[in-house]
C-alpha positions in Angstrom: 37.9 -4.4 -30.4 35.2 -2.1 -29.1 32.8 -4.5 -30.9 34.4 -7.3 -28.9 34.5 -5.3 -25.4 30.3 -5.0 -26.4 29.9 -8.5 -26.9 31.7 -9.6 -23.4 29.6 -6.8 -21.6 26.2 -8.5 -23.2 27.2 -12.0 -22.6 28.2 -11.1 -18.9 24.5 -9.2 -18.7 22.8 -12.1 -19.8 24.5 -14.4 -18.0 23.9 -12.4 -14.7 20.3 -12.2 -15.4 20.2 -16.3 -16.2 21.5 -16.5 -12.6 19.1 -14.3 -11.1 16.3 -16.4 -12.5 17.7 -19.4 -12.1 18.5 -19.0 -8.0 14.7 -17.0 -8.0 13.0 -20.8 -9.4 15.0 -22.7 -7.2 14.0 -20.8 -4.0 10.0 -21.0 -5.9 10.7 -24.5 -6.4 12.0 -25.6 -3.2 9.8 -23.2 -0.9 12.5 -21.6 0.8 11.4 -18.6 -0.4 8.8 -17.1 2.8 7.6 -13.2 1.1 6.9 -11.1 4.1 8.7 -12.8 6.3 9.7 -10.8 9.7 6.9 -8.4 8.7 4.8 -8.4 12.1 1.0 -8.7 11.1 -1.0 -5.5 12.3 -3.3 -6.3 15.3 -7.3 -5.7 14.9 -8.1 -2.9 15.1 -11.6 -2.2 17.8 -14.2 -1.3 15.3 -12.9 -5.0 13.7 -13.4 -6.5 16.6 -16.7 -5.1 17.8 -18.7 -8.1 16.5 -16.4 -10.5 18.5 -15.9 -8.1 20.9 -20.1 -7.9 22.0 -21.0 -11.5 21.9 -18.2 -11.8 24.6 -19.2 -8.8 26.6 -16.2 -7.1 26.0 -15.3 -3.3 25.7 -12.3 -1.6 24.2 -10.2 1.1 25.7 -8.5 3.4 22.8 -8.0 6.5 24.6 -3.4 5.8 25.1 -2.7 6.4 21.3 0.6 6.8 19.9 3.5 6.2 22.2 7.5 6.7 22.0 10.4 4.6 23.6 14.2 4.2 23.4 14.9 0.5 23.5 18.0 0.0 25.8 21.4 0.3 24.1 22.9 -2.9 22.0 26.9 -3.8 22.1 27.2 -1.1 19.6 25.7 1.5 22.1 23.0 2.2 19.2 19.4 2.4 20.5 15.8 2.0 18.5 12.7 4.1 19.0 9.4 2.0 19.4 6.8 3.2 18.1 3.8 1.9 19.8 0.0 2.3 19.5 -1.7 0.2 22.2 -5.6 -0.4 23.0 -6.7 -2.3 25.8 -9.8 -4.6 26.0 -11.9 -5.1 29.2 -15.2 -7.0 30.5 -18.0 -4.9 29.5 -20.3 -2.9 31.0 -17.8 -1.9 34.0 -18.5 2.1 34.2 -16.5 2.1 36.7 -13.4 0.7 35.4 -14.0 2.4 32.4 -13.4 5.8 34.8 -10.7 3.7 36.3 -8.7 3.9 33.2 -9.2 6.8 31.9 -8.4 8.2 35.6 -5.1 6.3 35.4 -4.6 7.1 31.6 -0.8 9.1 32.4 0.2 5.7 34.3 -0.3 3.1 31.6 1.1 5.2 29.3 4.4 5.5 31.6 4.1 1.7 32.5 4.5 0.8 28.3 6.8 3.4 27.6 9.3 2.6 30.9 8.7 -1.3 29.1 10.8 -0.8 26.5 14.3 0.9 28.0 15.1 -2.8 29.8 15.6 -4.4 26.7 17.3 -4.4 23.9 16.0 -4.1 20.1 17.2 -7.7 19.7 16.1 -9.0 22.8 12.4 -7.7 22.3 12.4 -9.4 19.2 13.4 -12.8 20.5 11.0 -12.6 23.9 8.4 -12.4 20.9 4.8 -9.7 21.1 2.9 -12.2 22.7 5.5 -12.5 25.6 5.9 -8.6 25.7 2.2 -7.9 25.6 1.6 -10.4 28.6 4.5 -8.4 30.5 2.6 -5.4 30.1 -1.1 -6.4 30.7 0.5 -8.1 34.3 2.4 -4.8 34.9 -0.9 -2.7 34.3 -2.8 -5.2 36.0 -0.7 -4.6 38.7 -2.1 -0.7 38.9 -5.3 -1.7 38.5 -8.2 -1.6 42.0 -11.3 -2.0 40.6 -11.0 -4.4 37.8 -8.7 -6.4 34.9 -7.8 -5.5 31.3 -7.9 -8.6 29.6 -5.7 -8.0 26.8 -3.1 -5.5 25.0 -3.6 -4.7 21.3 -0.8 -2.9 19.0 -2.2 -1.5 16.1 1.3 -0.2 15.5 4.9 -1.7 16.9 7.4 -0.4 15.3 11.4 -0.3 15.8 12.7 3.1 14.3 17.3 3.1 14.1 
């Protein structure tokens, strides 16, 4: 009886292994497997953009650092923490504008952290990172007087449950 049970278990394990290998093979052959789908590609760092910025006469404002905010509660009344490390680009050679950015650093941080509690995680993901960035650029530029930021980059953009 013990030998029979071992044989049944061995056959079950082999059958299960064949199903896993077969399913993987079918997914690869039909190209329905998309490894890394849903993973965010990190924006370039200011150092990586230095050559392109020099050609386009842009500068990077990197003093914001890592920020944390929470999202709006979803239908289950649960919130997520958003961890974000943004940096801004602006027209180069404008020292007065850089000083304005530096002076308004607290306001810029407040604008960014105040944005996320208006949306749930699902809403933010469905809006997409490009629209989130566009909204933030508009809100930040509304506070600035001496110039406008050109773009915002996220070195880190994570949702923690």
